[in-house]
C-alpha positions in Angstrom: 21.6 -89.9 6.3 22.3 -92.8 8.7 25.7 -91.5 9.5 24.3 -88.1 10.4 21.7 -89.7 12.7 24.4 -91.8 14.4 26.6 -88.8 14.8 23.8 -86.9 16.6 23.1 -89.9 18.8 26.8 -90.2 19.6 27.1 -86.5 20.4 23.9 -86.2 22.5 24.6 -89.3 24.6 28.3 -88.6 25.0 27.5 -85.1 26.3 24.8 -86.5 28.7 27.1 -89.3 29.9 30.3 -87.3 30.4 28.3 -84.4 31.9 26.5 -86.5 34.5 29.7 -88.4 35.3 31.7 -85.2 35.8 29.1 -83.8 38.3 28.8 -87.0 40.3 31.3 -85.8 42.9 29.2 -82.7 43.5 26.2 -84.7 44.5 28.3 -87.1 46.6 29.9 -84.1 48.4 26.6 -82.4 49.1 25.1 -85.7 50.5 28.1 -86.5 52.7 28.3 -82.9 54.1 24.6 -82.8 55.0 24.2 -86.4 56.3 27.6 -87.5 57.6 29.0 -84.1 58.8 32.0 -81.9 58.0 34.7 -84.3 59.2 33.5 -87.1 57.1 33.1 -84.8 54.2 36.7 -83.7 54.6 37.9 -87.3 54.5 35.7 -87.9 51.5 37.2 -84.8 49.7 40.8 -85.8 50.1 40.0 -89.5 49.4 38.1 -88.7 46.2 40.9 -86.3 45.0 43.5 -89.1 45.6 41.3 -91.7 43.8 41.2 -89.3 40.8 45.0 -88.9 40.8 45.4 -92.7 41.0 42.8 -93.0 38.3 45.4 -91.4 36.0 47.6 -94.5 36.5 44.6 -96.7 35.7 43.8 -95.1 32.3 47.5 -94.4 31.7 47.7 -92.8 28.2 43.9 -92.6 28.0 41.2 -93.4 25.6 42.1 -90.8 23.1 45.5 -92.4 22.7 43.9 -95.9 22.3 41.5 -94.6 19.7 44.0 -92.6 17.6 47.0 -95.0 18.0 48.2 -95.7 14.4 50.0 -99.0 15.3 47.4 -101.6 14.2 49.6 -104.4 15.6 48.4 -103.5 19.1 45.0 -105.3 19.4 42.0 -104.6 21.6 43.0 -107.6 23.8 46.5 -106.1 24.3 44.8 -102.9 25.5 42.5 -104.8 27.8 45.2 -106.7 29.5 47.3 -103.6 29.8 44.3 -102.0 31.6 44.0 -105.1 33.9 47.6 -104.4 35.0 47.1 -100.7 35.6 43.8 -101.4 37.5 45.5 -103.8 39.9 48.3 -101.3 40.3 45.7 -98.7 41.4 44.7 -100.8 44.3 48.3 -101.4 45.3 49.0 -97.7 45.1 46.2 -96.7 47.4 47.1 -99.3 50.0 50.7 -98.1 50.0 49.6 -94.4 50.1 47.4 -95.0 53.2 50.2 -97.0 54.9 52.8 -94.2 54.2 50.4 -91.5 55.4 49.6 -93.6 58.5 45.8 -93.2 58.2 43.5 -95.0 60.6 41.5 -98.0 59.4 38.3 -96.0 58.8 40.0 -93.4 56.6 41.9 -96.0 54.7 38.6 -97.9 54.0 37.2 -94.7 52.5 40.3 -94.3 50.3 40.2 -97.9 49.2 36.5 -98.0 48.3 36.7 -94.8 46.3 39.8 -96.0 44.5 37.9 -99.2 43.7 35.2 -97.1 42.1 37.7 -95.3 40.0 39.4 -98.6 39.2 36.2 -99.8 37.6 35.9 -96.5 35.7 39.4 -97.0 34.4 38.7 -100.6 33.2 35.4 -99.5 31.6 37.3 -96.8 29.7 39.3 -99.3 27.7 36.0 -101.0 26.7 34.7 -97.5 25.8 37.7 -97.1 23.5 36.8 -100.2 21.6 33.2 -99.0 21.2 34.4 -95.5 20.1 36.6 -97.0 17.4 33.6 -98.8 16.1 31.5 -95.6 16.0 29.4 -96.6 19.1 30.0 -93.6 21.3 26.3 -93.6 21.9 26.7 -96.7 24.0 29.5 -95.1 25.9 27.3 -92.1 26.8 24.5 -94.4 27.8 26.7 -96.5 30.0 28.1 -93.4 31.8 24.7 -91.9 32.1 23.1 -95.0 33.6 26.0 -95.7 36.0 26.2 -92.1 37.2 22.4 -91.8 37.8 22.1 -95.1 39.6 25.2 -94.5 41.6 24.1 -91.1 42.8 20.5 -92.3 43.6 21.8 -95.4 45.4 24.4 -93.5 47.3 21.9 -90.8 48.5 19.2 -93.4 49.5 21.6 -95.7 51.4 23.3 -92.8 53.2 19.9 -91.4 54.2 18.9 -94.7 55.7 22.2 -96.0 57.1 24.1 -92.8 57.8 27.1 -95.1 57.0 29.6 -93.6 54.5 31.4 -96.9 53.8 28.2 -98.8 52.9 27.1 -95.9 50.7 30.4 -95.8 48.8 30.3 -99.6 48.4 27.0 -99.2 46.6 28.8 -97.1 44.0 31.4 -99.8 43.6 28.7 -102.4 43.2 26.9 -100.4 40.5 30.0 -100.0 38.4 31.1 -103.6 38.8 27.7 -105.0 37.8 27.1 -102.6 35.0 30.6 -103.0 33.5 30.0 -106.7 33.2 26.3 -106.8 32.0 26.4 -103.8 29.7 30.0 -102.6 28.8 31.6 -106.0 28.2 28.5 -107.5 26.7 28.4 -104.8 23.9 32.1 -104.3 23.4 32.9 -108.1 23.1 31.1 -108.0 19.7 34.0 -106.0 18.3 36.9 -107.9 20.0 38.7 -110.5 18.0 39.1 -113.3 20.6 40.9 -115.5 18.1 44.2 -113.5 18.3 46.7 -114.2 21.1 47.8 -111.6 23.6 51.1 -110.0 22.6 52.8 -109.3 25.9 55.4 -107.2 24.2 52.6 -104.9 22.9 51.0 -104.9 26.4 54.2 -103.6 27.9 55.0 -101.4 25.0 51.8 -99.3 25.7 53.5 -98.1 28.9 56.5 -96.9 26.9 54.5 -95.3 24.1 52.0 -93.5 26.3 54.4 -92.4 29.1 54.6 -88.7 28.2 50.8 -88.3 28.0 50.4 -90.2 31.3 53.1 -88.1 33.1 51.6 -84.8 31.9 48.1 -85.8 33.1 49.4 -87.1 36.4 51.4 -84.0 37.2 48.5 -81.8 36.1 46.1 -83.7 38.5 48.6 -83.3 41.3 49.1 -79.5 40.6 45.3 -78.9 40.9 45.1 -80.9 44.2 48.3 -79.9 45.9 46.6 -77.5 48.4 44.3 -80.3 49.5 47.3 -82.4 50.5 48.8 -79.5 52.3 45.5 -79.2 54.2 45.6 -82.9 54.9 49.1 -82.4 56.4 48.4 -79.4 58.6 44.7 -78.7 59.1 41.6 -80.5 60.2 39.1 -82.5 58.1 36.3 -79.9 58.5 38.6 -77.3 56.8 39.2 -79.8 54.0 35.5 -79.8 53.6 35.3 -76.0 53.3 38.1 -75.9 50.8 36.5 -78.7 48.8 33.2 -76.8 48.7 34.6 -73.4 47.5 36.9 -75.2 44.9 33.9 -77.1 43.4 32.5 -74.2 41.3 35.9 -73.8 39.7 35.4 -77.2 37.9 32.5 -75.6 35.9 35.0 -73.2 34.2 37.1 -76.2 33.2 34.1 -78.0 31.8 33.1 -74.9 29.8 36.7 -74.8 28.4 36.5 -78.4 27.3 33.3 -77.7 25.3 34.9 -74.6 23.8 38.3 -76.1 22.9 37.4 -79.6 21.5 35.5 -78.3 18.4 38.5 -76.3 17.4 41.2 -79.0 17.8 41.2 -79.9 14.1 41.3 -76.2 13.1 44.4 -75.8 15.3 46.1 -78.7 13.5 45.1 -77.2 10.2 46.7 -73.8 11.0 49.8 -75.7 12.1 50.0 -77.8 8.9 49.5 -74.6 6.8 52.1 -72.7 9.0 49.5 -70.0 9.5 50.7 -68.4 12.7 48.4 -65.4 12.3 45.3 -67.5 12.0 46.4 -69.7 15.0 47.0 -66.6 17.2 43.7 -65.2 16.2 41.9 -68.4 17.2 43.8 -68.6 20.5 42.9 -65.0 21.3 39.2 -65.8 20.5 39.2 -68.8 22.9 41.1 -66.8 25.6 38.6 -63.9 25.3 35.6 -66.3 25.7 37.1 -68.0 28.8 38.1 -64.6 30.2 34.6 -63.2 29.7 33.1 -66.2 31.3 35.6 -65.9 34.2 34.6 -62.3 34.8 30.9 -63.2 34.9 31.6 -66.2 37.2 33.7 -64.0 39.5 31.0 -61.4 39.9 28.3 -64.0 40.6 30.7 -65.8 43.0 31.4 -62.7 45.0 27.8 -61.5 45.2 25.9 -64.8 45.5 28.5 -67.7 45.7 28.8 -68.4 49.4 25.1 -67.8 50.0 24.1 -70.3 47.3 26.8 -72.9 48.4 25.7 -72.4 52.0 22.1 -73.3 51.1 23.3 -76.3 49.0 25.6 -77.7 51.7 23.8 -76.6 54.8 26.8 -74.7 56.1 27.6 -71.0 57.0 30.2 -69.9 54.4 29.9 -66.1 54.5 33.4 -65.6 55.8 34.8 -67.3 52.7 33.4 -64.8 50.2 36.8 -63.5 49.2 38.4 -66.9 49.2 35.8 -68.1 46.7 36.5 -65.1 44.5 40.2 -65.9 44.5 39.5 -69.5 43.6 37.4 -68.5 40.6 40.0 -66.0 39.4 42.7 -68.7 39.8 40.7 -71.3 37.9 40.1 -68.9 35.1 43.9 -68.3 34.7 44.5 -72.1 34.8 41.8 -72.7 32.2 43.4 -70.2 29.9 46.7 -72.1 30.4 44.9 -75.3 29.2 44.2 -73.5 25.9 47.9 -73.1 25.4 48.5 -76.7 26.5 46.0 -77.9 23.8 47.8 -75.9 21.2 51.1 -77.4 22.2 49.7 -80.9 22.1 48.2 -80.3 18.7 51.7 -79.3 17.3 53.2 -82.4 18.9 54.9 -80.7 21.8 54.8 -83.3 24.7 58.3 -83.5 26.2 58.4 -79.8 26.7 55.0 -79.9 28.5 56.3 -82.6 30.7 59.2 -80.4 31.8 56.8 -77.4 32.3 54.5 -79.5 34.5 57.4 -80.9 36.5 58.5 -77.4 37.3 55.0 -76.4 38.3 54.5 -79.5 40.4 57.7 -78.8 42.4 56.6 -75.2 42.9 53.1 -76.5 44.0 54.5 -78.9 46.5 56.6 -76.2 48.1 54.3 -73.2 48.1 51.1 -75.1 49.1 52.8 -76.7 52.2 54.5 -73.4 53.2 51.5 -71.1 52.9 49.1 -73.6 54.4 51.4 -74.1 57.4 51.7 -70.4 58.2 48.3 -69.1 57.2 46.0 -72.1 57.5 43.0 -72.3 55.1 43.8 -68.8 53.7 47.2 -70.0 52.9 45.8 -73.0 51.0 43.6 -70.6 49.0 46.6 -68.3 48.3 48.7 -71.2 47.2 46.0 -72.2 44.8 46.2 -68.8 43.2 50.0 -68.9 43.0 50.0 -72.4 41.4 47.3 -71.6 38.8 49.0 -68.3 38.0 52.4 -70.0 37.5 50.8 -72.5 35.2 49.2 -69.8 33.1 52.4 -67.6 32.9 54.7 -70.5 32.1 52.4 -71.8 29.4 51.6 -68.4 27.9 55.3 -67.4 27.6 56.6 -70.8 26.4 53.8 -71.3 23.9 54.2 -68.0 22.2 58.0 -68.3 22.0 57.8 -71.9 20.7 55.2 -71.2 18.1 57.4 -68.4 16.6 60.3 -70.9 16.4 58.2 -73.7 14.9 56.5 -71.4 12.3 59.8 -69.7 11.4 61.4 -73.1 10.7 58.4 -73.9 8.5 59.0 -70.8 6.4 62.6 -71.7 5.7 
């Protein structure tokens, strides 16, 4: 009975926490666009996207790897010190990035402050891993919920009064720094064995063991954001804002996919272990149909009401981007279906092949996004987004179906 109650608490708070944290950027973007103007919103958009990509270096292999890692010789202290290294590396990376891109001091400050926010999120995540291993996911959800809520409220209030983007972002940093110390560390330290020494070999070995997972996640993040960097290269900050606004609804489809896919992960593994290709294909088709149906509904609503609703929310006239929004939603639907195939490949222990696939897609994304954006402007960036998402879907669909036939045929022999 107690286990059931704890499971419900863990589930509810985890959904609340991760949900609020996922939509933080939406509230930040609305606030910046309305209060600080289109140019500042454009800087915020590309800076936030960059911070999210650099965040992948921070979490490296991620919390799932930490929680499921079978090597019991790697202690919580080893993971914590590994995360200290990656967090410091995040700051070094953003400084180098701003220097290479030759950004002015103001733009660089926005990049640095947003990366510091993501740096604290990355460090908190290793503490969340410790709590999750000890069945305290409820505390993880509460932490994310409180941080997200206070961050958004603090950001909005400060920006309203100061009209200063830097001060407002620093408020987010401060919330995460204080809360990580007084809440996350205070709770998680109960489960950390401080008597054991740090094994520096293990600390460094985590980089080796989790490389494939990290590389796939990093390339995946770049692929999604490639058009934003093309816009940063060739277009103005206000057009970056427009692109950021019409891309934002696409994230909802991704979140829906996560809620759909995660409950079926154990079932996918079960079909793999039983070598039941028919059952696995049936499950994949079911998930693909659900995403496809949701995508059709989202596309219709986006075309009829999307730009009108977004215009009201952001205080901008977006009527001319009606077709662009539709293209983005269609592209996102295809990409999300591709992630279903990716989840299946991950479940059957296919990681190296995915790394190769994503490397191919990333190279294609780099070329096509810069080329189309340079010749067609914002419409080119939107077109490149469709091309990139379509290529991800096609490559994954073809490879997954071929690979599963080979894997399951071997199992029959």
